[in-house]
N, CA, C and O atoms as a GROMACS GRO file, in nm:
protein
  420
    1MET      N    1   2.328  -4.117  -4.648
    1MET     CA    2   2.275  -4.053  -4.591
    1MET      C    3   2.096  -4.040  -4.610
    1MET      O    4   2.027  -4.035  -4.712
    2LYS      N    5   2.064  -4.039  -4.488
    2LYS     CA    6   1.916  -4.077  -4.405
    2LYS      C    7   1.817  -4.068  -4.540
    2LYS      O    8   1.849  -3.991  -4.631
    3LYS      N    9   1.729  -4.128  -4.546
    3LYS     CA   10   1.620  -4.093  -4.624
    3LYS      C   11   1.528  -3.996  -4.488
    3LYS      O   12   1.503  -4.007  -4.368
    4GLY      N   13   1.493  -3.858  -4.657
    4GLY     CA   14   1.396  -3.748  -4.624
    4GLY      C   15   1.562  -3.700  -4.576
    4GLY      O   16   1.569  -3.794  -4.497
    5LEU      N   17   1.641  -3.661  -4.567
    5LEU     CA   18   1.744  -3.529  -4.572
    5LEU      C   19   1.756  -3.513  -4.750
    5LEU      O   20   1.804  -3.409  -4.796
    6ARG      N   21   1.718  -3.605  -4.827
    6ARG     CA   22   1.800  -3.500  -4.976
    6ARG      C   23   1.798  -3.369  -4.976
    6ARG      O   24   1.881  -3.303  -5.039
    7CYS      N   25   1.737  -3.338  -4.930
    7CYS     CA   26   1.664  -3.170  -4.977
    7CYS      C   27   1.804  -3.099  -4.924
    7CYS      O   28   1.843  -2.997  -4.981
    8MET      N   29   1.890  -3.162  -4.799
    8MET     CA   30   1.913  -3.088  -4.741
    8MET      C   31   2.098  -3.043  -4.746
    8MET      O   32   2.168  -2.947  -4.717
    9GLU      N   33   2.115  -3.205  -4.815
    9GLU     CA   34   2.250  -3.238  -4.875
    9GLU      C   35   2.324  -3.137  -4.888
    9GLU      O   36   2.259  -3.033  -4.881
   10GLN      N   37   2.456  -3.117  -4.908
   10GLN     CA   38   2.534  -3.080  -4.908
   10GLN      C   39   2.519  -2.898  -4.957
   10GLN      O   40   2.562  -2.844  -5.059
   11LYS      N   41   2.443  -2.838  -4.842
   11LYS     CA   42   2.391  -2.718  -4.886
   11LYS      C   43   2.429  -2.697  -4.793
   11LYS      O   44   2.470  -2.782  -4.714
   12ASP      N   45   2.424  -2.538  -4.769
   12ASP     CA   46   2.489  -2.490  -4.632
   12ASP      C   47   2.385  -2.359  -4.619
   12ASP      O   48   2.442  -2.250  -4.609
   13SER      N   49   2.232  -2.358  -4.617
   13SER     CA   50   2.081  -2.343  -4.673
   13SER      C   51   2.013  -2.364  -4.703
   13SER      O   52   2.035  -2.400  -4.819
   14PHE      N   53   1.916  -2.371  -4.681
   14PHE     CA   54   1.766  -2.497  -4.781
   14PHE      C   55   1.685  -2.371  -4.832
   14PHE      O   56   1.642  -2.270  -4.776
   15GLU      N   57   1.683  -2.421  -4.964
   15GLU     CA   58   1.630  -2.288  -5.076
   15GLU      C   59   1.475  -2.413  -5.152
   15GLU      O   60   1.489  -2.493  -5.245
   16PRO      N   61   1.347  -2.387  -5.073
   16PRO     CA   62   1.225  -2.441  -5.167
   16PRO      C   63   1.249  -2.435  -5.287
   16PRO      O   64   1.276  -2.340  -5.361
   17ALA      N   65   1.239  -2.542  -5.302
   17ALA     CA   66   1.198  -2.573  -5.456
   17ALA      C   67   1.084  -2.525  -5.505
   17ALA      O   68   1.135  -2.442  -5.581
   18GLY      N   69   0.994  -2.514  -5.518
   18GLY     CA   70   0.915  -2.447  -5.519
   18GLY      C   71   0.768  -2.520  -5.453
   18GLY      O   72   0.663  -2.462  -5.427
   19ASN      N   73   0.800  -2.652  -5.438
   19ASN     CA   74   0.676  -2.730  -5.376
   19ASN      C   75   0.612  -2.731  -5.226
   19ASN      O   76   0.510  -2.784  -5.182
   20TYR      N   77   0.737  -2.633  -5.149
   20TYR     CA   78   0.668  -2.634  -5.013
   20TYR      C   79   0.732  -2.483  -4.983
   20TYR      O   80   0.819  -2.433  -5.054
   21ILE      N   81   0.686  -2.433  -4.890
   21ILE     CA   82   0.695  -2.348  -4.781
   21ILE      C   83   0.726  -2.342  -4.670
   21ILE      O   84   0.724  -2.456  -4.624
   22LEU      N   85   0.767  -2.242  -4.570
   22LEU     CA   86   0.761  -2.225  -4.377
   22LEU      C   87   0.720  -2.092  -4.387
   22LEU      O   88   0.787  -1.993  -4.418
   23HIS      N   89   0.636  -2.100  -4.366
   23HIS     CA   90   0.565  -1.962  -4.275
   23HIS      C   91   0.480  -2.009  -4.212
   23HIS      O   92   0.404  -2.106  -4.222
   24ASN      N   93   0.511  -1.868  -4.086
   24ASN     CA   94   0.470  -1.867  -3.953
   24ASN      C   95   0.329  -1.801  -3.967
   24ASN      O   96   0.333  -1.680  -3.989
   25THR      N   97   0.236  -1.844  -3.961
   25THR     CA   98   0.077  -1.805  -4.017
   25THR      C   99   0.059  -1.707  -3.889
   25THR      O  100   0.007  -1.596  -3.901
   26MET      N  101   0.105  -1.756  -3.769
   26MET     CA  102   0.028  -1.671  -3.651
   26MET      C  103   0.068  -1.499  -3.700
   26MET      O  104   0.001  -1.404  -3.661
   27GLU      N  105   0.236  -1.479  -3.824
   27GLU     CA  106   0.254  -1.345  -3.849
   27GLU      C  107   0.106  -1.240  -3.989
   27GLU      O  108   0.089  -1.131  -4.043
   28ASP      N  109   0.030  -1.405  -3.976
   28ASP     CA  110  -0.056  -1.317  -4.067
   28ASP      C  111  -0.193  -1.260  -4.049
   28ASP      O  112  -0.266  -1.177  -4.103
   29HIS      N  113  -0.194  -1.379  -3.907
   29HIS     CA  114  -0.260  -1.282  -3.828
   29HIS      C  115  -0.274  -1.160  -3.705
   29HIS      O  116  -0.337  -1.054  -3.697
   30VAL      N  117  -0.178  -1.236  -3.614
   30VAL     CA  118  -0.135  -1.082  -3.567
   30VAL      C  119  -0.112  -0.970  -3.640
   30VAL      O  120  -0.141  -0.871  -3.574
   31ILE      N  121  -0.052  -0.933  -3.801
   31ILE     CA  122  -0.055  -0.821  -3.904
   31ILE      C  123  -0.165  -0.748  -3.884
   31ILE      O  124  -0.171  -0.628  -3.855
   32GLU      N  125  -0.328  -0.893  -3.916
   32GLU     CA  126  -0.417  -0.875  -3.897
   32GLU      C  127  -0.539  -0.805  -3.799
   32GLU      O  128  -0.641  -0.741  -3.824
   33LYS      N  129  -0.482  -0.846  -3.691
   33LYS     CA  130  -0.556  -0.842  -3.536
   33LYS      C  131  -0.500  -0.675  -3.541
   33LYS      O  132  -0.564  -0.571  -3.526
   34THR      N  133  -0.376  -0.697  -3.564
   34THR     CA  134  -0.313  -0.561  -3.494
   34THR      C  135  -0.359  -0.425  -3.600
   34THR      O  136  -0.377  -0.323  -3.533
   35LYS      N  137  -0.381  -0.407  -3.741
   35LYS     CA  138  -0.486  -0.364  -3.844
   35LYS      C  139  -0.523  -0.327  -3.724
   35LYS      O  140  -0.473  -0.277  -3.624
   36ALA      N  141  -0.631  -0.368  -3.762
   36ALA     CA  142  -0.808  -0.370  -3.648
   36ALA      C  143  -0.807  -0.261  -3.576
   36ALA      O  144  -0.872  -0.161  -3.606
   37ILE      N  145  -0.722  -0.273  -3.457
   37ILE     CA  146  -0.778  -0.265  -3.336
   37ILE      C  147  -0.627  -0.125  -3.345
   37ILE      O  148  -0.653  -0.043  -3.256
   38VAL      N  149  -0.504  -0.086  -3.414
   38VAL     CA  150  -0.440   0.059  -3.404
   38VAL      C  151  -0.538   0.111  -3.468
   38VAL      O  152  -0.562   0.224  -3.427
   39SER      N  153  -0.634   0.063  -3.585
   39SER     CA  154  -0.670   0.149  -3.703
   39SER      C  155  -0.734   0.274  -3.612
   39SER      O  156  -0.723   0.396  -3.624
   40LYS      N  157  -0.831   0.158  -3.483
   40LYS     CA  158  -0.913   0.251  -3.362
   40LYS      C  159  -0.894   0.319  -3.206
   40LYS      O  160  -0.963   0.332  -3.105
   41MET      N  161  -0.724   0.362  -3.262
   41MET     CA  162  -0.674   0.371  -3.141
   41MET      C  163  -0.598   0.503  -3.222
   41MET      O  164  -0.573   0.524  -3.340
   42ASP      N  165  -0.573   0.583  -3.090
   42ASP     CA  166  -0.554   0.771  -3.164
   42ASP      C  167  -0.342   0.744  -3.122
   42ASP      O  168  -0.270   0.766  -3.025
   43MET      N  169  -0.329   0.708  -3.210
   43MET     CA  170  -0.126   0.751  -3.208
   43MET      C  171  -0.155   0.722  -3.341
   43MET      O  172  -0.252   0.690  -3.409
   44CYS      N  173   0.039   0.756  -3.364
   44CYS     CA  174   0.048   0.724  -3.482
   44CYS      C  175   0.058   0.577  -3.560
   44CYS      O  176   0.098   0.467  -3.522
   45GLN      N  177  -0.006   0.634  -3.707
   45GLN     CA  178  -0.032   0.488  -3.770
   45GLN      C  179   0.084   0.474  -3.894
   45GLN      O  180   0.058   0.447  -4.012
   46CYS      N  181   0.213   0.498  -3.838
   46CYS     CA  182   0.303   0.499  -3.911
   46CYS      C  183   0.370   0.374  -3.939
   46CYS      O  184   0.373   0.300  -3.841
   47GLU      N  185   0.412   0.338  -4.018
   47GLU     CA  186   0.457   0.184  -4.108
   47GLU      C  187   0.579   0.107  -4.001
   47GLU      O  188   0.604  -0.014  -4.010
   48LYS      N  189   0.657   0.209  -3.890
   48LYS     CA  190   0.765   0.176  -3.846
   48LYS      C  191   0.708   0.151  -3.693
   48LYS      O  192   0.776   0.081  -3.618
   49CYS      N  193   0.561   0.217  -3.638
   49CYS     CA  194   0.470   0.233  -3.504
   49CYS      C  195   0.456   0.046  -3.538
   49CYS      O  196   0.527  -0.045  -3.496
   50PHE      N  197   0.361   0.042  -3.612
   50PHE     CA  198   0.300  -0.060  -3.674
   50PHE      C  199   0.379  -0.195  -3.731
   50PHE      O  200   0.304  -0.287  -3.766
   51ILE      N  201   0.521  -0.217  -3.744
   51ILE     CA  202   0.618  -0.279  -3.724
   51ILE      C  203   0.648  -0.343  -3.612
   51ILE      O  204   0.659  -0.463  -3.590
   52ASP      N  205   0.666  -0.210  -3.511
   52ASP     CA  206   0.756  -0.216  -3.354
   52ASP      C  207   0.642  -0.325  -3.310
   52ASP      O  208   0.677  -0.436  -3.270
   53ILE      N  209   0.466  -0.277  -3.322
   53ILE     CA  210   0.393  -0.365  -3.230
   53ILE      C  211   0.360  -0.447  -3.281
   53ILE      O  212   0.255  -0.479  -3.226
   54CYS      N  213   0.394  -0.556  -3.411
   54CYS     CA  214   0.400  -0.656  -3.472
   54CYS      C  215   0.478  -0.740  -3.424
   54CYS      O  216   0.445  -0.849  -3.378
   55ALA      N  217   0.640  -0.673  -3.434
   55ALA     CA  218   0.741  -0.790  -3.385
   55ALA      C  219   0.727  -0.732  -3.262
   55ALA      O  220   0.662  -0.835  -3.243
   56MET      N  221   0.723  -0.678  -3.170
   56MET     CA  222   0.689  -0.751  -3.009
   56MET      C  223   0.594  -0.850  -2.941
   56MET      O  224   0.607  -0.933  -2.851
   57VAL      N  225   0.488  -0.807  -3.025
   57VAL     CA  226   0.386  -0.946  -3.004
   57VAL      C  227   0.406  -1.104  -3.032
   57VAL      O  228   0.366  -1.209  -2.982
   58LEU      N  229   0.516  -1.055  -3.168
   58LEU     CA  230   0.534  -1.199  -3.210
   58LEU      C  231   0.630  -1.236  -3.116
   58LEU      O  232   0.613  -1.348  -3.069
   59ASN      N  233   0.725  -1.173  -3.076
   59ASN     CA  234   0.817  -1.216  -2.987
   59ASN      C  235   0.761  -1.278  -2.870
   59ASN      O  236   0.836  -1.360  -2.818
   60LYS      N  237   0.641  -1.260  -2.810
   60LYS     CA  238   0.574  -1.315  -2.706
   60LYS      C  239   0.483  -1.414  -2.727
   60LYS      O  240   0.404  -1.461  -2.645
   61THR      N  241   0.501  -1.444  -2.851
   61THR     CA  242   0.329  -1.574  -2.897
   61THR      C  243   0.445  -1.659  -2.946
   61THR      O  244   0.550  -1.617  -2.993
   62ALA      N  245   0.399  -1.817  -2.923
   62ALA     CA  246   0.394  -1.901  -3.010
   62ALA      C  247   0.388  -1.945  -3.140
   62ALA      O  248   0.285  -2.010  -3.160
   63PRO      N  249   0.471  -1.933  -3.253
   63PRO     CA  250   0.478  -1.956  -3.361
   63PRO      C  251   0.387  -2.128  -3.407
   63PRO      O  252   0.392  -2.246  -3.374
   64VAL      N  253   0.294  -2.018  -3.525
   64VAL     CA  254   0.216  -2.168  -3.591
   64VAL      C  255   0.245  -2.151  -3.722
   64VAL      O  256   0.175  -2.080  -3.794
   65TYR      N  257   0.409  -2.249  -3.789
   65TYR     CA  258   0.481  -2.285  -3.902
   65TYR      C  259   0.297  -2.374  -3.990
   65TYR      O  260   0.186  -2.422  -3.965
   66VAL      N  261   0.405  -2.336  -4.109
   66VAL     CA  262   0.334  -2.467  -4.208
   66VAL      C  263   0.400  -2.486  -4.291
   66VAL      O  264   0.511  -2.435  -4.275
   67THR      N  265   0.383  -2.558  -4.413
   67THR     CA  266   0.534  -2.629  -4.467
   67THR      C  267   0.478  -2.594  -4.620
   67THR      O  268   0.545  -2.558  -4.717
   68THR      N  269   0.274  -2.627  -4.609
   68THR     CA  270   0.283  -2.595  -4.758
   68THR      C  271   0.100  -2.534  -4.794
   68THR      O  272   0.009  -2.559  -4.714
   69THR      N  273   0.083  -2.478  -4.883
   69THR     CA  274  -0.009  -2.395  -4.943
   69THR      C  275  -0.121  -2.394  -4.864
   69THR      O  276  -0.170  -2.299  -4.803
   70LYS      N  277  -0.164  -2.527  -4.870
   70LYS     CA  278  -0.313  -2.592  -4.876
   70LYS      C  279  -0.235  -2.521  -4.649
   70LYS      O  280  -0.276  -2.415  -4.603
   71GLY      N  281  -0.151  -2.599  -4.580
   71GLY     CA  282  -0.168  -2.543  -4.485
   71GLY      C  283  -0.188  -2.436  -4.442
   71GLY      O  284  -0.252  -2.404  -4.342
   72THR      N  285  -0.112  -2.349  -4.546
   72THR     CA  286  -0.166  -2.189  -4.507
   72THR      C  287  -0.306  -2.166  -4.498
   72THR      O  288  -0.354  -2.089  -4.415
   73LEU      N  289  -0.373  -2.230  -4.581
   73LEU     CA  290  -0.519  -2.178  -4.580
   73LEU      C  291  -0.616  -2.244  -4.472
   73LEU      O  292  -0.715  -2.211  -4.407
   74MET      N  293  -0.552  -2.331  -4.486
   74MET     CA  294  -0.621  -2.437  -4.306
   74MET      C  295  -0.602  -2.375  -4.232
   74MET      O  296  -0.695  -2.377  -4.151
   75ALA      N  297  -0.466  -2.258  -4.183
   75ALA     CA  298  -0.474  -2.211  -4.056
   75ALA      C  299  -0.520  -2.085  -4.120
   75ALA      O  300  -0.422  -2.010  -4.128
   76LYS      N  301  -0.580  -2.054  -4.148
   76LYS     CA  302  -0.652  -1.881  -4.155
   76LYS      C  303  -0.829  -1.966  -4.134
   76LYS      O  304  -0.919  -1.896  -4.182
   77ILE      N  305  -0.862  -2.058  -4.091
   77ILE     CA  306  -0.941  -2.111  -4.055
   77ILE      C  307  -0.919  -2.098  -3.933
   77ILE      O  308  -0.821  -2.151  -3.880
   78PRO      N  309  -1.047  -1.992  -3.836
   78PRO     CA  310  -1.072  -1.981  -3.711
   78PRO      C  311  -0.958  -2.121  -3.618
   78PRO      O  312  -1.000  -2.224  -3.669
   79HIS      N  313  -0.870  -2.153  -3.537
   79HIS     CA  314  -0.802  -2.204  -3.485
   79HIS      C  315  -0.772  -2.176  -3.320
   79HIS      O  316  -0.760  -2.277  -3.252
   80MET      N  317  -0.763  -2.079  -3.271
   80MET     CA  318  -0.775  -2.026  -3.168
   80MET      C  319  -0.916  -1.975  -3.094
   80MET      O  320  -0.997  -1.900  -3.149
   81ASP      N  321  -0.931  -2.025  -2.971
   81ASP     CA  322  -0.983  -1.976  -2.897
   81ASP      C  323  -1.042  -1.853  -2.826
   81ASP      O  324  -0.992  -1.741  -2.821
   82GLN      N  325  -1.136  -1.886  -2.782
   82GLN     CA  326  -1.138  -1.691  -2.732
   82GLN      C  327  -1.058  -1.690  -2.633
   82GLN      O  328  -0.970  -1.605  -2.636
   83ALA      N  329  -1.064  -1.773  -2.530
   83ALA     CA  330  -0.934  -1.715  -2.453
   83ALA      C  331  -0.852  -1.622  -2.504
   83ALA      O  332  -0.852  -1.499  -2.498
   84LYS      N  333  -0.745  -1.747  -2.586
   84LYS     CA  334  -0.639  -1.722  -2.651
   84LYS      C  335  -0.650  -1.548  -2.753
   84LYS      O  336  -0.565  -1.460  -2.767
   85GLU      N  337  -0.826  -1.565  -2.819
   85GLU     CA  338  -0.804  -1.474  -2.916
   85GLU      C  339  -0.816  -1.374  -2.790
   85GLU      O  340  -0.711  -1.310  -2.799
   86LEU      N  341  -0.877  -1.331  -2.689
   86LEU     CA  342  -0.916  -1.232  -2.602
   86LEU      C  343  -0.760  -1.186  -2.569
   86LEU      O  344  -0.730  -1.068  -2.587
   87ALA      N  345  -0.638  -1.299  -2.510
   87ALA     CA  346  -0.510  -1.235  -2.414
   87ALA      C  347  -0.439  -1.154  -2.572
   87ALA      O  348  -0.385  -1.044  -2.584
   88LEU      N  349  -0.480  -1.301  -2.716
   88LEU     CA  350  -0.401  -1.233  -2.821
   88LEU      C  351  -0.417  -1.074  -2.846
   88LEU      O  352  -0.316  -1.011  -2.876
   89THR      N  353  -0.566  -0.990  -2.831
   89THR     CA  354  -0.633  -0.838  -2.843
   89THR      C  355  -0.537  -0.802  -2.720
   89THR      O  356  -0.430  -0.741  -2.728
   90VAL      N  357  -0.597  -0.853  -2.603
   90VAL     CA  358  -0.471  -0.750  -2.481
   90VAL      C  359  -0.374  -0.740  -2.490
   90VAL      O  360  -0.325  -0.652  -2.419
   91LEU      N  361  -0.267  -0.829  -2.592
   91LEU     CA  362  -0.146  -0.847  -2.582
   91LEU      C  363  -0.104  -0.720  -2.669
   91LEU      O  364  -0.025  -0.643  -2.615
   92ILE      N  365  -0.151  -0.689  -2.805
   92ILE     CA  366  -0.175  -0.641  -2.857
   92ILE      C  367  -0.214  -0.435  -2.872
   92ILE      O  368  -0.166  -0.335  -2.925
   93THR      N  369  -0.317  -0.472  -2.794
   93THR     CA  370  -0.343  -0.327  -2.733
   93THR      C  371  -0.243  -0.270  -2.603
   93THR      O  372  -0.242  -0.148  -2.592
   94GLN      N  373  -0.206  -0.304  -2.559
   94GLN     CA  374  -0.106  -0.365  -2.461
   94GLN      C  375   0.072  -0.320  -2.437
   94GLN      O  376   0.146  -0.275  -2.350
   95THR      N  377   0.078  -0.396  -2.665
   95THR     CA  378   0.224  -0.334  -2.711
   95THR      C  379   0.185  -0.210  -2.749
   95THR      O  380   0.264  -0.118  -2.729
   96ALA      N  381   0.015  -0.174  -2.829
   96ALA     CA  382   0.017  -0.078  -2.858
   96ALA      C  383   0.057   0.086  -2.834
   96ALA      O  384   0.119   0.168  -2.902
   97LYS      N  385  -0.034   0.089  -2.659
   97LYS     CA  386   0.032   0.171  -2.570
   97LYS      C  387   0.175   0.202  -2.573
   97LYS      O  388   0.219   0.316  -2.585
   98MET      N  389   0.235   0.114  -2.564
   98MET     CA  390   0.366   0.118  -2.520
   98MET      C  391   0.467   0.179  -2.632
   98MET      O  392   0.571   0.245  -2.629
   99VAL      N  393   0.400   0.134  -2.713
   99VAL     CA  394   0.458   0.170  -2.855
   99VAL      C  395   0.449   0.343  -2.836
   99VAL      O  396   0.530   0.432  -2.811
  100MET      N  397   0.277   0.331  -2.868
  100MET     CA  398   0.214   0.485  -2.863
  100MET      C  399   0.282   0.606  -2.752
  100MET      O  400   0.294   0.728  -2.760
  101GLU      N  401   0.312   0.523  -2.664
  101GLU     CA  402   0.400   0.658  -2.548
  101GLU      C  403   0.524   0.648  -2.568
  101GLU      O  404   0.582   0.720  -2.486
  102LYS      N  405   0.626   0.575  -2.662
  102LYS     CA  406   0.772   0.518  -2.704
  102LYS      C  407   0.799   0.512  -2.815
  102LYS      O  408   0.865   0.417  -2.859
  103PRO      N  409   0.753   0.620  -2.900
  103PRO     CA  410   0.758   0.557  -3.044
  103PRO      C  411   0.932   0.552  -3.077
  103PRO      O  412   0.998   0.633  -3.013
  104MET      N  413   0.999   0.472  -3.162
  104MET     CA  414   1.110   0.452  -3.159
  104MET      C  415   1.160   0.546  -3.251
  104MET      O  416   1.279   0.530  -3.275
  105HIS      N  417   1.087   0.672  -3.330
  105HIS     CA  418   1.109   0.731  -3.433
  105HIS      C  419   1.088   0.865  -3.387
  105HIS      O  420   1.101   0.960  -3.465
   0.00000   0.00000   0.00000
């Protein structure tokens, strides 16, 4: 067995033992930003529409994974430049308009 792979030995799937996590912090960022944008739009405010917007946006963004709680906290420190933040705002707004025009419920 190679050193560093012991946690995956003889398991069909990985289950963290409590010391580490696997989390896409971009998901948190998109959810927060989508809440702010959608709340100002004249559109359906139901959970299904909200989740549809978030899912579509996340499918078009690069994930930012962390493996520790400290990493999650560090990722909350603004790390995107203004151009990327603006692009994300535009993407969320465009996606919200698509969902507004053709809701999936």
